[in-house]
C-alpha positions as CSV (number, residue, x, y, z in Angstrom):
1,M,0.0,0.0,0.0
2,E,1.4,3.4,-1.0
3,N,3.3,5.4,1.6
4,L,2.7,3.2,4.6
5,Q,5.6,2.1,6.8
6,P,5.2,-0.3,9.7
7,V,7.0,0.5,13.0
8,L,7.5,-2.6,15.1
9,L,8.1,-1.8,18.8
10,S,10.4,-4.4,20.3
11,G,12.2,-2.3,22.8
12,G,12.8,-2.4,26.5
13,S,9.3,-1.6,27.8
14,G,6.4,-4.0,28.4
15,T,5.8,-7.3,30.1
16,R,8.2,-10.2,29.6
17,L,7.0,-13.7,29.7
18,W,10.2,-15.6,30.0
19,P,9.9,-17.2,33.5
20,L,12.8,-15.5,35.3
21,S,15.2,-13.8,32.8
22,R,13.0,-10.8,32.1
23,E,15.6,-8.8,30.2
24,A,17.3,-11.3,28.0
25,Y,14.3,-12.9,26.2
26,P,11.2,-10.7,25.8
27,K,8.2,-12.5,24.5
28,Q,8.3,-11.0,21.0
29,F,11.4,-13.1,20.2
30,L,9.8,-16.4,21.1
31,P,7.6,-18.8,19.2
32,L,4.8,-18.7,21.7
33,A,1.6,-18.9,19.7
34,G,2.9,-20.8,16.7
35,E,6.1,-21.7,14.8
36,A,7.1,-18.2,14.0
37,T,8.1,-15.7,16.7
38,M,5.8,-12.9,17.7
39,L,8.0,-10.3,16.0
40,Q,7.9,-12.4,12.7
41,D,4.1,-12.8,13.1
42,T,3.7,-9.0,13.5
43,W,5.6,-8.3,10.3
44,A,3.7,-11.0,8.4
45,R,0.4,-9.5,9.5
46,V,1.2,-6.1,8.0
47,A,3.6,-6.9,5.2
48,P,0.8,-6.8,2.5
49,L,0.1,-3.2,3.5
50,A,3.7,-2.0,3.6
51,S,5.3,0.1,0.9
52,Q,8.8,-0.3,2.4
53,P,10.7,-2.4,5.0
54,P,9.7,-1.8,8.6
55,I,11.4,0.3,11.2
56,V,12.1,-1.8,14.2
57,V,12.8,-0.1,17.6
58,A,14.7,-2.6,19.7
59,N,16.8,-2.7,22.9
60,E,20.5,-2.5,22.2
61,E,20.9,-6.0,23.8
62,H,18.4,-7.5,21.4
63,R,19.8,-6.2,18.1
64,F,21.1,-9.5,16.7
65,L,17.9,-11.3,17.7
66,A,15.8,-8.8,15.8
67,A,18.1,-8.7,12.8
68,E,18.3,-12.5,12.5
69,Q,14.6,-13.0,12.9
70,L,13.8,-10.5,10.2
71,R,16.4,-12.1,7.9
72,L,14.8,-15.5,8.4
73,V,11.4,-14.2,7.0
74,G,13.1,-12.4,4.1
75,V,13.1,-8.8,5.3
76,A,16.1,-6.9,3.9
77,H,17.2,-3.4,4.8
78,A,14.9,-2.9,7.8
79,A,16.1,0.1,9.8
80,I,16.7,-1.2,13.4
81,V,16.7,1.7,15.8
82,L,18.5,0.8,19.0
83,E,17.5,2.2,22.4
84,P,20.5,2.3,24.7
85,V,18.1,2.6,27.7
86,G,14.3,2.2,28.0
87,R,12.3,5.4,27.9
88,N,8.8,4.1,27.1
89,T,6.8,4.5,23.9
90,A,6.8,8.2,23.3
91,P,10.6,8.5,22.8
92,A,10.7,5.2,20.9
93,I,8.1,6.3,18.4
94,A,9.7,9.7,18.1
95,A,13.0,8.0,17.1
96,A,11.1,5.9,14.5
97,A,9.4,8.9,13.1
98,L,12.7,10.7,12.8
99,Q,14.2,7.7,11.0
100,A,11.1,7.6,8.7
101,R,11.7,11.2,7.7
102,A,15.5,11.0,7.4
103,G,15.4,10.2,3.7
104,G,13.1,13.1,2.9
105,G,9.8,11.2,3.0
106,D,6.9,11.5,5.3
107,P,5.1,8.1,5.4
108,L,2.1,7.0,7.4
109,L,3.4,5.1,10.3
110,L,1.6,2.0,11.5
111,V,2.9,1.6,15.0
112,L,2.6,-1.9,16.5
113,P,3.9,-3.6,19.6
114,S,5.5,-6.7,18.3
115,D,4.2,-8.9,21.1
116,H,0.5,-9.1,20.4
117,V,-1.7,-11.8,19.0
118,V,-4.2,-10.9,16.3
119,R,-6.2,-13.9,15.1
120,D,-8.0,-12.0,12.3
121,A,-5.1,-10.6,10.3
122,E,-7.2,-9.8,7.3
123,G,-9.7,-8.0,9.5
124,F,-6.9,-5.9,10.9
125,R,-5.6,-5.0,7.5
126,A,-9.1,-4.0,6.5
127,A,-9.3,-1.8,9.5
128,V,-6.0,-0.1,8.6
129,R,-7.3,0.6,5.2
130,V,-10.4,2.2,6.7
131,A,-8.3,4.3,9.1
132,M,-5.8,5.6,6.4
133,P,-7.9,8.5,5.1
134,A,-8.3,9.9,8.6
135,A,-4.6,9.6,9.3
136,D,-3.8,11.1,5.9
137,A,-6.0,14.1,6.8
138,G,-4.0,14.7,10.0
139,A,-5.6,12.5,12.6
140,L,-3.7,10.4,15.2
141,V,-5.7,7.2,15.0
142,T,-5.6,4.4,17.5
143,F,-7.4,1.1,17.3
144,G,-9.8,0.3,20.1
145,I,-10.6,-3.4,20.8
146,V,-14.3,-4.4,21.2
147,P,-14.3,-5.7,24.7
148,S,-15.4,-9.3,25.3
149,A,-15.3,-9.1,29.1
150,P,-15.0,-6.6,31.9
151,E,-11.2,-6.8,31.8
152,T,-9.3,-4.9,34.5
153,G,-5.8,-5.4,33.0
154,F,-6.3,-3.0,30.1
155,G,-6.9,0.7,29.8
156,Y,-10.1,1.8,28.0
157,I,-11.0,4.4,25.4
158,Q,-14.4,6.1,25.3
159,A,-15.4,6.8,21.8
160,G,-17.8,9.3,20.4
161,A,-21.0,8.3,18.6
162,G,-21.0,7.2,15.0
163,D,-19.4,4.5,12.8
164,G,-15.9,4.0,11.5
165,V,-13.2,6.3,12.8
166,R,-14.6,8.3,15.7
167,D,-13.6,11.1,18.1
168,V,-11.8,10.0,21.3
169,L,-13.8,11.4,24.3
170,R,-11.3,10.2,26.9
171,F,-8.7,7.7,27.8
172,V,-9.4,5.7,31.0
173,E,-6.8,4.0,33.3
174,K,-7.1,0.3,34.1
175,P,-10.4,0.1,36.1
176,D,-11.6,-2.1,38.9
177,A,-14.0,-4.9,38.1
178,A,-17.2,-2.9,38.9
179,T,-16.1,0.1,36.8
180,A,-15.1,-2.2,33.9
181,Q,-18.5,-3.8,34.0
182,S,-20.2,-0.4,33.9
183,Y,-18.2,0.4,30.7
184,L,-19.5,-2.8,29.0
185,D,-23.0,-2.0,30.2
186,A,-22.9,1.6,28.9
187,G,-21.3,0.7,25.5
188,G,-18.9,3.0,23.6
189,Y,-15.8,1.9,25.6
190,Y,-13.0,-0.1,24.0
191,W,-9.8,-1.7,25.2
192,N,-6.7,0.4,24.5
193,S,-4.6,-1.7,22.1
194,G,-1.5,0.5,21.9
195,M,-1.6,0.4,18.1
196,F,-1.5,3.6,16.1
197,L,-1.7,5.1,12.6
198,F,-0.5,8.6,11.8
199,R,1.8,10.6,9.5
200,A,5.3,10.8,10.8
201,S,5.4,14.6,10.7
202,R,2.1,14.9,12.3
203,F,3.1,12.9,15.4
204,L,6.4,14.9,15.7
205,A,4.4,18.1,15.5
206,E,2.1,17.1,18.3
207,L,5.0,15.8,20.4
208,E,6.7,19.2,19.8
209,R,3.5,20.9,21.0
210,F,3.0,18.9,24.2
211,R,6.4,17.4,25.1
212,P,9.2,19.5,23.4
213,D,11.6,18.2,26.1
214,I,11.1,14.6,24.8
215,L,11.5,15.5,21.2
216,A,14.6,17.6,21.8
217,A,16.3,14.8,23.6
218,V,15.4,12.2,21.0
219,R,16.3,14.5,18.1
220,S,19.7,15.0,19.7
221,A,20.2,11.3,20.2
222,F,19.2,10.6,16.6
223,E,21.5,13.3,15.2
224,R,24.4,11.9,17.2
225,A,23.6,8.3,16.4
226,A,26.2,5.9,15.1
227,R,25.1,4.0,12.0
228,D,26.3,0.5,11.4
229,G,24.7,-1.2,8.4
230,D,21.0,-1.4,9.2
231,F,21.5,-0.5,12.9
232,V,20.9,3.1,14.1
233,R,22.5,3.3,17.5
234,L,20.9,6.3,19.4
235,D,23.4,8.3,21.4
236,R,23.3,7.0,25.0
237,E,23.8,10.2,26.8
238,A,21.3,12.2,24.8
239,F,18.6,9.5,24.8
240,A,19.0,8.9,28.5
241,A,18.3,12.6,29.0
242,S,14.8,12.1,27.6
243,P,11.9,11.9,30.1
244,S,10.3,8.4,30.1
245,D,6.7,8.7,29.0
246,S,4.1,6.7,27.0
247,I,2.6,8.0,23.8
248,D,-0.8,8.0,25.6
249,Y,0.3,10.4,28.4
250,A,2.7,12.5,26.2
251,V,0.4,13.0,23.2
252,M,-2.8,11.1,22.8
253,E,-4.5,12.3,26.0
254,K,-3.7,15.9,25.2
255,T,-4.2,16.3,21.4
256,D,-7.4,17.3,19.8
257,A,-6.4,15.1,16.8
258,A,-7.0,11.7,18.6
259,R,-9.3,9.4,16.8
260,V,-10.3,5.7,17.5
261,L,-11.4,3.0,15.2
262,P,-13.2,0.1,17.0
263,V,-12.1,-3.3,15.8
264,D,-13.0,-6.9,16.7
265,I,-9.9,-8.9,15.4
266,G,-9.2,-11.6,17.9
267,W,-6.6,-9.4,19.7
268,N,-4.7,-10.3,22.9
269,D,-1.6,-8.6,24.2
270,V,-0.4,-11.9,25.8
271,G,0.6,-10.1,29.0
272,S,0.9,-13.3,31.0
273,W,1.3,-17.1,30.6
274,S,-2.4,-17.4,31.4
275,A,-3.2,-15.1,28.5
276,L,-1.1,-17.3,26.3
277,W,-3.1,-20.3,27.4
278,E,-6.2,-18.4,26.3
279,V,-5.0,-17.8,22.8
280,S,-3.4,-21.2,22.2
281,E,-5.0,-24.3,20.7
282,Q,-6.3,-26.5,23.5
283,D,-7.0,-30.2,23.7
284,G,-10.3,-31.8,25.0
285,G,-9.2,-31.2,28.6
286,G,-8.5,-27.5,28.1
287,N,-4.7,-28.0,28.0
288,A,-2.3,-26.1,25.7
289,H,1.4,-26.6,25.3
290,H,4.5,-25.8,23.3
291,G,7.2,-28.5,23.0
292,D,7.5,-32.0,24.3
293,V,4.6,-32.3,26.8
294,I,2.5,-35.2,28.0
295,A,-0.6,-34.4,30.0
296,V,-2.4,-37.2,32.0
297,D,-5.5,-36.5,34.0
298,T,-4.8,-32.8,33.7
299,R,-7.1,-29.9,32.9
300,N,-6.9,-26.3,31.9
301,S,-3.1,-26.1,32.1
302,Y,-0.3,-24.7,30.0
303,A,3.2,-26.0,29.5
304,Y,6.2,-24.6,27.6
305,A,9.0,-27.1,27.4
306,R,12.5,-27.6,25.9
307,R,12.8,-31.1,27.4
308,L,10.1,-33.7,28.1
309,V,7.6,-32.4,30.7
310,A,4.9,-34.6,32.1
311,L,1.8,-33.2,33.8
312,V,-0.1,-35.7,35.9
313,G,-3.3,-35.1,37.9
314,V,-3.0,-31.3,38.0
315,D,-5.4,-28.5,37.1
316,D,-5.0,-24.8,36.3
317,L,-1.2,-24.8,36.3
318,V,1.4,-23.0,34.2
319,V,4.7,-24.9,33.8
320,V,7.6,-23.3,31.9
321,E,10.8,-25.3,31.6
322,T,13.9,-23.6,30.0
323,D,17.6,-24.3,30.0
324,D,18.2,-22.3,33.1
325,A,15.0,-22.0,35.1
326,V,11.7,-23.7,35.8
327,L,8.5,-21.9,36.6
328,V,5.5,-23.6,38.2
329,A,2.5,-21.4,39.1
330,R,-1.3,-21.4,39.3
331,K,-2.8,-19.7,36.3
332,D,-4.4,-17.1,38.5
333,K,-1.1,-16.3,40.2
334,V,1.4,-16.1,37.3
335,Q,1.6,-12.3,37.5
336,Q,3.4,-12.7,40.8
337,V,6.5,-13.9,38.9
338,K,7.6,-10.2,39.2
339,D,7.9,-10.9,42.9
340,V,10.3,-13.7,42.2
341,V,12.3,-11.5,39.9
342,A,12.5,-8.8,42.6
343,R,13.9,-11.4,45.0
344,L,16.5,-12.6,42.5
345,K,17.6,-9.0,41.9
346,S,17.8,-8.3,45.6
347,E,20.0,-11.4,45.9
348,Q,22.1,-10.3,42.9
349,R,21.4,-13.5,41.0
350,S,22.1,-13.5,37.3
351,H,18.8,-15.4,36.5
352,A,17.0,-12.0,36.8
353,V,18.8,-10.4,33.9
354,L,20.6,-13.1,31.8
355,H,19.6,-16.0,29.7
356,R,22.0,-18.8,29.1
357,E,22.0,-18.5,25.3
358,V,23.7,-15.2,24.1
359,H,23.3,-13.9,20.5
360,R,26.1,-12.2,18.6
361,P,26.3,-10.8,15.1
362,W,28.0,-14.0,13.9
363,G,25.7,-16.5,15.6
364,S,25.2,-17.5,19.3
365,Y,26.8,-19.4,22.2
366,D,25.1,-21.4,24.9
367,S,26.9,-22.0,28.2
368,I,25.9,-25.6,28.9
369,D,28.1,-26.4,31.9
370,Q,30.7,-24.7,34.1
371,D,32.5,-25.1,37.4
372,A,35.7,-24.0,38.9
373,G,38.4,-23.9,36.2
374,F,36.3,-24.9,33.2
375,Q,33.3,-23.9,31.1
376,V,31.6,-25.7,28.2
377,K,29.8,-23.8,25.4
378,R,27.8,-24.8,22.4
379,I,28.7,-22.4,19.6
380,K,26.8,-21.7,16.4
381,V,28.3,-19.7,13.6
382,K,26.2,-18.6,10.7
383,P,27.2,-19.4,7.1
384,G,29.8,-16.9,5.9
385,A,30.3,-15.4,9.4
386,R,33.5,-15.2,11.4
387,L,34.5,-14.2,14.9
388,S,37.1,-11.6,15.7
389,L,40.9,-12.4,15.6
390,Q,41.5,-12.5,19.3
391,S,43.5,-14.0,22.2
392,H,42.9,-14.7,25.9
393,N,45.2,-14.0,28.8
394,H,43.7,-16.5,31.3
395,R,42.3,-19.4,29.4
396,A,42.9,-22.1,26.8
397,E,40.2,-23.6,24.6
398,H,39.5,-27.0,23.0
399,W,37.2,-26.9,19.9
400,I,35.2,-30.0,18.7
401,V,33.2,-29.6,15.5
402,V,29.8,-31.2,15.7
403,R,28.3,-30.1,12.4
404,G,29.5,-28.1,9.4
405,T,33.0,-26.8,8.4
406,A,35.2,-24.7,10.6
407,R,38.1,-22.6,9.3
408,V,40.5,-22.0,12.1
409,T,43.2,-19.4,12.4
410,R,45.8,-20.3,15.1
411,D,48.8,-17.9,15.1
412,N,50.4,-18.5,11.7
413,D,48.3,-21.6,10.8
414,V,45.0,-21.6,8.9
415,F,43.2,-25.0,8.5
416,E,39.8,-26.5,8.2
417,L,38.0,-28.9,10.6
418,H,34.9,-31.0,9.8
419,A,32.5,-33.0,12.0
420,N,34.2,-35.1,14.7
421,Q,37.5,-33.3,14.3
422,S,39.0,-31.0,17.0
423,T,41.8,-28.6,17.8
424,Y,43.5,-26.9,20.8
425,I,43.9,-23.1,21.2
426,P,46.7,-22.5,23.8
427,L,46.6,-19.6,26.2
428,G,47.8,-16.4,24.5
429,A,47.5,-17.7,20.9
430,R,45.9,-15.4,18.4
431,H,43.0,-17.3,16.9
432,R,39.8,-16.9,14.8
433,L,36.9,-19.1,14.0
434,E,34.9,-18.7,10.8
435,N,32.3,-20.7,8.8
436,P,33.2,-20.9,5.1
437,G,30.3,-23.3,4.4
438,S,26.6,-22.9,3.4
439,E,25.2,-24.5,6.6
440,M,25.3,-23.6,10.2
441,L,28.6,-24.5,12.0
442,E,28.1,-26.0,15.4
443,L,30.9,-26.9,17.8
444,I,31.6,-27.6,21.4
445,E,34.1,-25.3,23.1
446,V,35.8,-26.4,26.4
447,Q,37.5,-23.5,28.2
448,S,40.0,-24.1,30.9
449,G,41.9,-21.6,33.1
450,G,41.9,-19.6,36.2
451,Y,39.5,-16.9,34.9
452,L,36.7,-17.5,32.3
453,G,34.9,-14.1,32.1
454,E,33.8,-12.8,28.7
455,D,36.0,-9.7,29.2
456,D,39.1,-11.8,28.8
457,I,39.3,-11.0,25.1
458,V,42.0,-9.0,23.3
459,R,40.7,-8.2,19.8
460,Y,43.0,-7.5,16.9
461,E,40.6,-7.5,14.0
462,D,36.8,-7.5,14.0
463,V,34.4,-7.1,11.1
464,Y,31.7,-5.9,13.5
465,G,33.7,-2.9,14.7
466,R,34.0,-4.2,18.3
467,S,37.1,-3.3,20.3
């Protein structure tokens, strides 16, 4: 569709579903409601409308996850705007709008959180087409979800009378149960979806009108940004100086240009594991699962598993099994995982902020075992990718190729290894690993030494500009 550019918000704000590691794996990067991840699903939902690749706003730590997931679904040259710190949706969308205008254009921006489920994708696309004339005329359009229950977990929008795109009478904070029921009884109230459609320049003008401090900080961060391929790295100091505020508070509740289009599209923001159970396919006992799960005499439960998980004689449970943590909770108590995270942070335990698998521009590594003096990693290197030429002051390494072809540089020697072959990298040796093949390279690395931290790296050459 002419002159429409999606903006996919995948940044640092919002609820995380990963059981304990709330920063490393936000839900948009996981295949929760199907085979594709939620980020990929969001793009697929709007791709038929788009006139150009999306702008993705992502946390700096998630840049390689976002880039790789877009590559896997054939998206080339998406601008990935990196937030060095989380500042909520108003600054994030401002950065996207500045990026959209950087080339001299002024597209309509379809702003979407990339962690929502929309069952009726064609219905949503039809709604966007209905909303486009209003946005083209200068309105800031949001999409209100026709409520199916007196939900207390969402904000509400009261719409004016009429059909199609309507005036916004007011935004309402998350209500208590009685107030939510009164909204349903009265009619004219819709769940606030957090999805928007407006022209880039129009949003920037309204932000300048109501929150010039936010726009000034973001504009400074954008002008001082470092650009690395498709990555736009916002300047940390300037972006951190921006106040943290949502688009609702900063603009939508103040502007006289706010409009709402009610939609009934099978929407869910999947804000908890129990919400994921609601949107997942269920068996005859009301159970839903992802992965290797066996349920016996079990009802209304959800399980997410990497290894075999068996549920026997339980009801209304959520069980999430990952490489480094297991969550078991009653469905009506899953929101209290935040209390677990708070305790982990107070005890300074890494589970609160780190996931075991770490993504890099060349692939990923997974720390599968460690103890005093040794660490074992599973390393994956993408076809054509290579790590930096480097050395270590405190550790030696053994590499065993499991799959693919490895080209190894070790001081003055360069050689190739294939499946079931291995080599040794002595302490202090300059070395590099690269994948010259067309399939993923997988190997096991065994590190040994007195210090095994990731900061024990001296880089001599790096195609990704790291020092």
